[in-house]
C-alpha positions, 0 to 999 in steps of 0.5 A, a space after each residue: 491531570 490525566 488528559 495531559 498525561 495521555 497527550 504526553 504519552 501519545 506525542 512521545 509514542 514512536 508507533 503513534 507518531 509513525 501512524 499519525 492521526 487517523 483519516 476520516 473513515 470512508 463509508 463501508 461498502 461490501 466488495 464482491 469476492 473475486 472468483 479466484 486468487 490474484 484477480 483483484 489486488 490492492 497496492 499501497 505504501 507504508 512508511 517512511 519507516 524509522 530506517 527511511 525505507 518504505 514497504 510496498 504492500 500488495 494484498 490479494 482480495 480473495 485469499 488475503 495473501 500478502 507480498 511485501 517489498 522493502 524499498 529505499 526509493 518509491 519512484 514510479 520506475 522502481 515501483 513498476 520494477 518491483 511489481 513486474 517481478 512479483 506479477 511475473 511470478 504470480 501472474 498479472 491481476 485483472 484489477 488493482 485497487 490503489 490510492 492516488 499516490 504519485 507513483 500510481 498516477 504517473 504516466 510511467 505506471 499508466 503505460 505499464 498497466 496498459 502494456 500488461 
């Protein structure tokens, strides 16, 4: 019936397979708006894309401005190299919100953040 058709459609949908099942939502909490741009940013990865590449996405909480880098490898070293290029151009944020991806919990990334 219709349920089987929906399951068949969703399992064959490329976009649905890329996104996967939604995770359990976190409770909503209001963030305090930063006083100016580029004080507080969020960083995350999207992918792998069908091409095998990943997107490094940085979002400024004040302006919602986004920087996106296409990456073939998402090692801590490559990630900090890309961030350094962006932060050199736009300035270093005061705080960075990120998840516990292995690139962000590495000693290399930790040392980079302490240095800057």
